[in-house]
C-alpha positions as CSV (number, residue, x, y, z in Angstrom):
1,M,23.9,2.1,-44.1
2,P,26.0,1.7,-47.1
3,H,29.6,0.7,-46.0
4,S,31.2,2.2,-49.4
5,K,30.6,5.4,-51.3
6,L,30.1,3.1,-54.5
7,Q,27.2,2.0,-53.1
8,T,25.5,5.6,-52.7
9,I,26.0,6.0,-56.5
10,F,23.2,3.5,-57.7
11,N,20.8,4.4,-54.8
12,G,17.4,4.6,-56.5
13,I,18.2,2.1,-59.2
14,K,15.2,-0.1,-59.6
15,S,16.7,-3.6,-61.1
16,T,15.2,-7.0,-61.8
17,T,17.1,-10.1,-63.2
18,L,15.7,-13.6,-64.3
19,A,15.2,-16.3,-63.7
20,D,18.2,-19.0,-63.7
21,V,19.3,-20.2,-60.0
22,F,22.1,-22.9,-59.8
23,I,23.7,-24.9,-57.1
24,D,27.5,-24.5,-58.6
25,R,30.3,-26.6,-57.6
26,I,33.6,-25.1,-58.9
27,V,36.1,-27.5,-59.2
28,K,39.9,-26.5,-59.9
29,V,41.5,-29.0,-62.5
30,P,45.5,-28.1,-62.4
31,D,45.6,-30.7,-65.5
32,L,42.7,-31.4,-67.4
33,D,45.0,-34.0,-69.4
34,K,46.2,-35.8,-66.6
35,L,42.2,-35.8,-65.1
36,V,41.2,-37.3,-68.3
37,T,43.7,-40.3,-67.8
38,D,43.1,-40.7,-64.3
39,A,39.0,-40.8,-64.6
40,K,39.6,-43.5,-67.6
41,A,42.1,-45.9,-65.4
42,K,39.8,-45.4,-62.3
43,S,37.0,-46.5,-64.9
44,A,38.5,-49.4,-66.2
45,V,38.5,-51.0,-62.6
46,G,35.5,-50.4,-61.6
47,G,35.7,-47.0,-60.0
48,G,38.0,-45.0,-57.2
49,S,38.3,-41.6,-55.9
50,I,40.5,-39.3,-57.5
51,R,41.6,-36.8,-54.7
52,G,43.5,-33.8,-54.4
53,I,41.1,-32.0,-56.6
54,K,39.8,-28.6,-54.8
55,Q,36.0,-28.2,-55.0
56,T,33.9,-24.9,-53.8
57,E,30.0,-24.8,-53.8
58,I,28.0,-22.0,-54.4
59,V,24.7,-20.6,-54.8
60,G,25.4,-19.3,-58.3
61,G,23.5,-19.2,-61.6
62,N,23.2,-15.8,-64.3
63,A,20.5,-14.2,-62.8
64,T,21.5,-14.8,-59.0
65,N,25.1,-13.4,-59.4
66,I,23.9,-10.5,-61.3
67,A,21.5,-9.9,-58.7
68,Y,23.9,-10.5,-56.0
69,A,26.4,-7.6,-57.5
70,L,23.4,-5.3,-58.3
71,V,22.4,-5.4,-54.6
72,K,26.0,-5.0,-53.5
73,F,26.7,-1.7,-55.3
74,G,23.2,-0.3,-53.8
75,S,20.5,-1.0,-56.7
76,E,16.7,-2.1,-55.2
77,T,16.8,-5.5,-56.8
78,E,14.2,-7.9,-57.6
79,L,15.5,-11.7,-58.3
80,F,13.0,-14.0,-59.9
81,A,14.1,-17.5,-59.7
82,I,13.1,-21.0,-60.5
83,G,13.6,-23.6,-57.6
84,D,12.2,-25.4,-54.6
85,E,11.9,-24.3,-51.3
86,F,15.5,-25.7,-50.3
87,T,16.6,-23.5,-53.2
88,R,14.7,-20.6,-51.6
89,R,16.6,-21.3,-48.6
90,L,19.6,-20.9,-50.0
91,L,18.6,-18.1,-51.7
92,D,17.8,-16.1,-48.3
93,L,21.4,-17.2,-47.0
94,R,23.4,-15.6,-49.6
95,F,21.3,-12.8,-49.7
96,Q,21.3,-12.2,-46.0
97,E,23.0,-9.0,-45.3
98,F,21.0,-7.3,-47.7
99,D,17.6,-5.3,-47.3
100,N,17.8,-4.3,-51.0
101,I,16.6,-7.4,-52.4
102,K,13.3,-9.2,-53.0
103,I,13.6,-12.7,-54.2
104,N,10.7,-14.0,-55.9
105,M,10.6,-17.8,-56.5
106,L,9.1,-19.4,-59.7
107,K,8.4,-23.2,-58.8
108,G,10.4,-25.5,-60.5
109,K,13.5,-27.1,-60.3
110,P,16.8,-25.1,-60.1
111,G,19.8,-25.4,-62.1
112,F,23.1,-27.1,-61.4
113,T,26.3,-27.3,-62.3
114,I,29.9,-28.7,-62.0
115,A,32.4,-26.1,-63.3
116,L,35.6,-27.2,-64.3
117,E,38.1,-24.3,-64.0
118,T,41.8,-25.3,-65.3
119,D,44.5,-23.3,-67.4
120,H,44.3,-26.4,-70.4
121,N,46.1,-23.8,-73.0
122,N,44.8,-20.8,-71.4
123,D,42.1,-20.0,-68.4
124,S,39.2,-22.2,-69.3
125,N,35.9,-22.6,-67.5
126,I,33.8,-25.8,-68.7
127,M,30.7,-25.9,-67.4
128,I,28.7,-29.6,-66.9
129,S,24.9,-28.2,-66.4
130,D,21.8,-29.7,-65.7
131,V,19.8,-26.5,-66.6
132,G,16.5,-27.6,-64.6
133,G,13.5,-25.7,-65.1
134,I,15.0,-22.7,-67.2
135,E,15.3,-25.0,-70.0
136,K,11.7,-24.0,-70.9
137,F,10.3,-20.6,-69.2
138,N,8.0,-18.3,-71.6
139,G,7.5,-15.7,-68.6
140,I,4.1,-15.9,-68.7
141,D,3.6,-16.6,-65.0
142,I,5.8,-13.6,-64.5
143,T,3.6,-11.2,-66.9
144,T,0.5,-12.7,-65.0
145,N,1.5,-11.9,-61.3
146,Y,4.3,-9.6,-61.2
147,L,3.6,-6.8,-64.0
148,K,4.0,-3.8,-62.2
149,I,7.7,-5.0,-61.1
150,I,8.6,-5.1,-64.7
151,E,7.1,-2.1,-65.9
152,E,8.4,0.4,-62.7
153,S,12.2,-1.3,-63.5
154,D,14.8,0.9,-64.6
155,I,16.6,-1.9,-65.8
156,V,15.4,-5.5,-66.8
157,I,17.8,-8.7,-67.5
158,I,17.4,-12.0,-68.8
159,S,20.2,-14.4,-68.4
160,N,21.3,-17.5,-70.0
161,W,18.9,-17.3,-73.3
162,A,21.0,-20.1,-74.6
163,S,19.6,-22.6,-72.1
164,N,16.1,-21.5,-72.6
165,L,14.3,-23.4,-75.2
166,D,11.7,-20.8,-75.1
167,G,14.1,-18.0,-74.8
168,N,12.9,-15.9,-77.6
169,Q,9.3,-16.4,-76.0
170,L,10.5,-14.9,-72.9
171,V,12.3,-11.8,-74.2
172,N,9.1,-10.5,-76.1
173,E,6.6,-11.4,-73.0
174,I,9.1,-9.8,-70.8
175,F,10.9,-7.1,-72.5
176,S,7.7,-6.0,-74.2
177,A,6.1,-5.0,-70.8
178,A,9.5,-3.2,-69.8
179,K,9.4,-0.5,-72.5
180,G,10.5,2.0,-69.9
181,S,13.7,0.1,-68.9
182,I,17.3,-0.6,-70.1
183,R,16.7,-4.0,-71.3
184,L,19.9,-6.2,-71.2
185,L,19.8,-9.8,-72.8
186,D,22.8,-12.0,-71.8
187,F,23.2,-15.0,-73.9
188,A,25.0,-17.8,-72.4
189,D,27.0,-20.3,-74.0
190,L,25.6,-19.5,-77.6
191,S,27.5,-22.5,-79.4
192,T,24.4,-25.0,-79.2
193,S,21.7,-22.3,-79.8
194,T,22.4,-20.9,-83.2
195,S,19.0,-22.2,-84.9
196,R,17.0,-19.5,-82.5
197,L,18.9,-16.7,-83.5
198,Q,17.5,-15.7,-86.4
199,G,13.9,-15.3,-84.8
200,L,15.4,-13.5,-81.8
201,M,17.2,-11.2,-84.6
202,D,13.9,-10.6,-86.5
203,N,12.4,-9.4,-83.2
204,M,15.0,-7.0,-82.4
205,K,15.3,-5.7,-85.8
206,N,11.3,-5.1,-86.4
207,N,10.7,-3.9,-82.7
208,K,13.7,-2.9,-81.3
209,I,12.7,-4.9,-78.3
210,I,16.9,-5.1,-76.6
211,D,18.7,-2.3,-75.6
212,V,21.9,-3.6,-74.9
213,I,23.6,-7.2,-75.6
214,S,26.4,-8.3,-73.3
215,L,28.9,-10.7,-74.9
216,N,32.2,-12.8,-74.1
217,E,34.7,-13.2,-76.2
218,N,33.0,-16.6,-77.0
219,E,29.8,-15.5,-77.9
220,C,31.1,-12.7,-79.7
221,Q,33.0,-15.0,-81.9
222,I,29.7,-17.6,-82.1
223,L,27.6,-14.1,-82.9
224,G,29.9,-12.5,-85.6
225,K,29.9,-16.3,-87.6
226,F,26.1,-16.0,-87.4
227,L,26.1,-12.2,-89.1
228,D,28.7,-13.2,-91.4
229,L,31.3,-11.3,-89.7
230,K,35.1,-11.7,-90.6
231,K,36.1,-14.4,-87.6
232,I,38.2,-12.9,-84.7
233,S,41.8,-15.0,-84.1
234,V,42.5,-17.3,-81.1
235,E,45.0,-14.4,-80.3
236,Y,42.5,-11.6,-80.7
237,T,43.7,-8.0,-80.4
238,I,41.9,-4.7,-79.4
239,N,41.1,-3.5,-82.6
240,E,39.6,-7.1,-83.5
241,I,37.2,-6.8,-80.6
242,K,36.4,-3.1,-81.3
243,T,35.7,-3.8,-84.7
244,M,33.3,-7.0,-83.8
245,A,31.7,-5.1,-81.4
246,A,31.0,-2.0,-83.8
247,D,29.7,-4.2,-87.1
248,I,27.2,-6.2,-84.6
249,S,25.6,-2.6,-83.1
250,S,25.3,-1.5,-86.5
251,I,23.6,-4.7,-87.5
252,L,21.3,-5.1,-85.1
253,G,21.0,-1.5,-84.2
254,T,21.6,-1.6,-80.5
255,I,24.5,-1.4,-78.0
256,I,26.8,-4.0,-78.2
257,D,29.3,-4.7,-75.1
258,I,31.9,-7.3,-74.9
259,H,34.1,-8.3,-72.1
260,T,37.1,-10.3,-72.3
261,P,40.2,-11.7,-70.5
262,I,42.4,-8.7,-71.9
263,G,39.6,-5.9,-71.9
264,S,36.0,-4.6,-72.5
265,C,34.3,-2.4,-75.0
266,S,30.9,-0.8,-75.7
267,A,29.9,0.0,-79.1
268,S,26.8,2.3,-79.9
269,N,25.8,4.6,-83.1
270,G,29.3,4.0,-84.6
271,D,31.2,5.1,-81.7
272,V,33.4,2.4,-80.1
273,E,35.3,2.5,-76.8
274,F,37.7,-0.3,-75.3
275,V,39.4,-0.3,-71.5
276,E,42.2,-3.0,-70.7
277,S,41.5,-5.1,-67.7
278,F,43.3,-4.8,-64.8
279,P,46.4,-6.8,-63.6
280,V,45.2,-9.2,-61.4
281,K,45.9,-13.3,-60.4
282,P,42.2,-15.0,-60.8
283,M,41.2,-17.1,-57.9
284,I,37.9,-17.8,-59.7
285,L,36.3,-17.7,-63.1
286,T,33.1,-18.5,-62.9
287,G,30.7,-15.8,-62.3
288,A,32.9,-13.0,-63.4
289,G,30.7,-12.0,-66.4
290,D,27.6,-11.7,-63.9
291,V,29.4,-9.5,-61.8
292,W,30.9,-7.2,-64.8
293,N,26.9,-7.2,-66.7
294,A,25.6,-6.2,-63.3
295,I,27.9,-3.1,-62.9
296,N,28.1,-2.1,-66.2
297,I,24.4,-1.9,-66.6
298,L,24.3,0.4,-63.6
299,G,26.8,2.6,-65.2
300,L,24.9,2.7,-68.2
301,K,21.6,3.6,-66.4
302,K,23.4,6.6,-64.3
303,E,25.1,7.7,-67.5
304,L,28.6,7.2,-66.7
305,S,30.7,8.2,-69.1
306,T,31.7,5.1,-71.2
307,I,35.7,5.2,-70.2
308,N,34.6,5.1,-66.5
309,R,31.8,2.8,-67.0
310,L,33.9,-0.2,-68.3
311,N,36.7,0.8,-65.7
312,L,34.1,0.5,-63.0
313,A,32.8,-2.6,-64.6
314,N,36.3,-4.4,-65.2
315,A,37.5,-3.2,-61.6
316,A,34.0,-5.2,-60.0
317,A,35.2,-8.2,-62.2
318,A,38.6,-7.8,-61.4
319,S,37.9,-7.9,-57.6
320,Y,35.8,-11.1,-57.8
321,I,38.2,-13.1,-59.7
322,S,40.9,-12.2,-57.2
323,E,39.3,-12.0,-54.2
324,F,36.6,-14.4,-54.2
325,H,34.7,-15.0,-50.8
326,N,32.5,-17.6,-51.9
327,G,30.2,-15.6,-54.1
328,D,31.3,-12.2,-52.8
329,F,34.1,-9.5,-53.4
330,S,35.6,-6.5,-51.7
331,L,34.2,-3.0,-52.7
332,L,37.3,-1.9,-51.3
333,K,39.6,-3.6,-53.8
334,V,37.2,-2.1,-56.5
335,E,37.7,1.3,-55.3
336,D,41.9,0.6,-55.5
337,L,41.8,-0.4,-58.9
338,L,39.8,2.6,-60.0
339,E,42.5,4.7,-58.2
340,S,45.5,3.2,-60.0
341,R,43.9,4.5,-63.2
342,N,43.1,8.3,-61.3
343,I,39.4,7.4,-61.0
344,F,37.7,8.2,-57.7
345,V,34.6,7.4,-56.6
346,D,33.5,10.9,-56.1
347,S,34.4,11.9,-59.9
348,L,32.0,9.2,-60.8
């Protein structure tokens, strides 16, 4: 039974997300320069320990984190994940309290990430990753053996396109089979993957194969540059983000949603809305965008107003980063944040 009214709003929505799972070690680095200096000093004498660095380990990955948020908000969710039997046991533990999740394991190597979270210049999240089996994954295994799941999904999410050298093939394989779904693509860090963007853009323009693209501020900057749009400033403004979202949406003919530390926006058919973030003190950064993506796309499927949808996604991400509990977050905190803006669950 649902424990929160938020979990009843999205009952009956069938979601599918694929396909990365990572063993994430989150390392809190108070002073990045000092860590580098200390590491070099240890190396010079043959090694040694740098102590006093707080660390946490969780089962993460974009698809896995998105699935957790979808499930927590009541959606019937299918997670496809590349990994081994040990990975499966970890996933079973993470989702053990839920009965609205089905985990479909695809044999392969999981990913591993060391996430350095630091306030160097500003809040930063530097990921050192071995992406595992997602590096070359074209999705044929899914359409061959699980096609009905894709065809019957209300929402289909492909995440971590940038880490997948076969990402364009995966998009074509899965999204061609998901024509009745809302199809969301989450790029992840685009900086080393721009050579594959043109093929993806051509497929989008010619075949309307993607319904929603979700970006953070860094991905927004890289995609904007690829499309020859005006660069946003380092200390970007709300108007700059709104303009970039509207311009990218116009060029690609799809919904563009952007989430940033200052707020989030959604652009479609010439219209763009922006909602400021909730003022919370972050305890963690890794995974916040995944929570945001999950709740945002549920709100889109439920046809919430754009303002309410963005506020709800912002509140979920804010709850996650401010009250982090090993990958979990508080729905009560989400409700409290919404009510601080006179948005009540019963009115959504």
